[in-house]
C-alpha angles and dihedrals in degrees: 000000000000120000090246089062099046098086090051091047091051092049090049091051091050091049093049089051094048092053095043097250101110112122107229092205108036090152090070091064105099100162111134094235091060091050099046109030119060091207089071110074117192088201092064103085094190092055093045093051093046093049091048091055091044091053090059097042102040107019093037096232114165116256090243094052095044093046090050095046092050097043101253138114123247090251091053089049093059092045091051092047090051092048090052093047093048102040110014121226091334087065090064093063111094116248121223111257129222134035117334095210139025102279100171102036098062130166094274091048091052092049091050093049090049090052091050090050091052093048098041111036112204096019109165121247089238091056091048088054091049091049093051089051092052094047103037103020094235125119108226124180113239090238090055088055091049091049092049091049091050091048091051090052090056093055 
């Protein structure tokens, strides 16, 4: 890449990362198009996934070859194909994993923790976690309690 294109390339990389489309392993993409044509960017995971599926459907590559050339396993190929068929191009954008909201540190848990903090000044985060487990039957990491308390302070 020429020095004149480096700022634009950096900006594109940052944008891909911001929207969740940055390929974490672009070096695994060995397909010829991505090596010879600047339009094809191995850092763009959506483009990589789409081209992998297209290679099989249109260019009649074997699933094994396409998966290898685009840096995926055969199992991943089938998952990606199903995502594309079900949701279109939007299905190729990675979804955030894990819970979307606090599901253990609920309102009653926060109220209880605040009560403990008022009654027992200097109680350790580990002890808070143990007390929550004893009272509510849920194992909560001390850091999760701290984050929930910090978020409650901001409200």
